[in-house]
N, C-alpha and C positions, 0 to 999 in steps of 0.2 A: 504494500500500500504506500503510495507516494503522497506525502503531505505537501500542501501548497505553501508558498512563501508566506502568505497571509496567516495561515493556521500556525505555522512555526513561530511567527512573530507574536501572535496572540498567546501561545503556550508559554514561550520564554518570558514575555512581559508579565503574564499572570503569576507565574511561579516566583519571579523576583519581587513583584509588587506585594504579593501575599506574605512573602518572607519579611519584607520591609515593614509590614504592619506591626510586627511584634519585635522588631530589631531596629532601633534607631541608628545604629552604626551603618547598616546597609543604606539607609536613606542619606545619612551624612556623607557617605563615600561617593554616592552617585548623583546627588541633587544638583540642580543648576544654581551655582553660587558664583556670581561675577567676580568678586575679589579673588577667589581661588583660581578662576579661569585666567584672570589677568596675570597671575603668578605662574601660569604654564600648564594648569590642569585642563587642557583643551578638551579632553575626553568627556567632560561634563556636558558639552553641547549635545552629545548623543545619549549618555547614560541616564540623563534625567527622564528620558522617555520610557525607561524600564521600571520606574517606580510611580506610585500614585498615592494620593492623600488618604483615600479610604475605599471601601468596597464599591460604593456607588460610583465614584470617580472611575475606578478601574472597569466596572461593568459597562458603563456608558461608552467609554472610549473603545473598548474591545468589541462591543456589539456593533458600533458604527464602523470600525475598521473591518470586521469580518463581513458585514453586510455589503459594503462598497468595495472592499479590497478583493474579495473573491471574484467579483465580476470584473473589476479593472484588470486584475492579473491575467484573466482569460483573454480580455481584449488586447492587452499588451502582447500576449503570446500568439495571437492569431497571425496567419500568414500575411494578411493585408496590412498589419501594423508592424510589429517588430520581430515576429517569428521566434526563432530560437533564442534571440537576445531579449525577449520580452520579460522573462523573470528577473534577469540581471538589472534591466532598466527599471522595473517595478521596485525592486529592492533599493536601487539607487535613489529613486524618487522618495521613498520612505525615509531613508537615512539622511539624505540631504535636506529633506523637509524638516526633520528634527533640528538640524543645524541652522538653516536659514531662518526658520520661524523664531529662533531665540536671539538672533543677531541684534534686532532693535532693542530688546530688553537688556542685552549685555552692555551696549554703549550707554544706555540710559542709567543703568544701575551699577556700572563697573566699580564705583567707589562707595557703593551702598552696602555696608556690612549687615544690614537688616533684611536685605532682599534675598529670597530663595524661591525657586519654583520647581515644579515637577509635573510629570504627566506627558503623554504622547499626543496631546491635542493638536499641536502644530502640524505634525506629520499626518495625523488622521484627517485634518482639514485639507491637506494637500491631496490626499487620496480621494476624498469625497469630491472635491472640485474638479479633479482630473476626470473622474467617472462621469460627472455631470456634463463635462465638455463632450464626451462621447455619446451620452444618452440624456439629453436635456429634458425630455418629456417624461422620463420615468418618475413615478410618484415617490415622494419623500414624506414620511410621517413626522408629525410634530408631537413631542411628549405632552405639551400643555394643551393640545387639542387632539386627544385620542380618537382614532377612527377616520381622521381627515388626512388625505394624501394630496400634496400639491406638486405640480411639475418641478423637476429639479432646478431648472433655471430660475424659477420664481423663488424657490427656497434659497438659492444662492444669493439673490438680491436681498431678501429679508435678513439672512444670516449676516451679511456684510454690514447692512445698515444698523441692525441692532448691536452688533459687536463694536462698531465704530462709536455709537452713542455711549455704550457702557464703558468703553476704553477711555473716553473723554471724561466721564464722571469719576472713574477710578474709585468707586465706593465699595468694591468687593475684592475678594482675593483670587479672582479668576483672571488668567492671562489672556485677555481679549486681544491684545496686540499680537500675540503669538498666533492666535486663531486667524486673524486677518492676514498676517504675513504668510502663514502656511497656506491658506486658501489661494491667495494670489500667486504664490510660488507654484502651486499645483497646476494652475492654468498656464503659467509661463513655461514651466518645465515640459509640459505636454505639447504645447505649441512648438517650441524649439526642437524637441526630440523628433516629432513627426515631420517637421519641416526639413530637418537635416538628414534624417535617416530613412525616410519613406517618401512615397509619391502621394500619400494620403493627405488631402487638404482638410484639416480638422475644422477650420473656421467655416469653410463652405458647407461641410457636413453638418456642423452645429446649426447654422442658420436655416438650412433646408429642413432639419428636424423640427426646429421651433416653428417655422412657417407652416409646416405640414401638420402640426398638432400631434 
């Protein structure tokens, strides 16, 4: 039985996150902490995605990753897109998504000894938005409106607007800036990769799907 890259990420992240719930040292060693990164612990750009604040945080991220990631991984691996290189590029999207999504917060908090963040939300956002670029009309459910599915491209707009508003308010402990950066990076990565490595016009495909309903 061959496991997908998505499932492997979910399993590894879940094991390490659950271990971190009862072991603060695991969190301390992996968490995103700008002052330590500034001193050379660059690995924290990636390892913070392996730990989560609590069970709800972990479940939310891993369910979203599995739901969108399994589909996107298959799309990336299709002959029309990246073929045999699809899984490598999918993994590259996820890992670089973790890094890029955290860059704005690094520069903003590089001298802030009180700022710490954790979770795979930035990379998950990159995966979700990449998937929406390929399938913009696929329904996306909203937790606060159960039973309601809206087209992916409309969800993307709502997601970015709400995240931007909440990021400006800065009244909670959620990394909205990382969500926004990760989402935009997912779009940019997918566009550049398809443009350079394939003959597939992703933007033309996207607009045809949206117009066709």
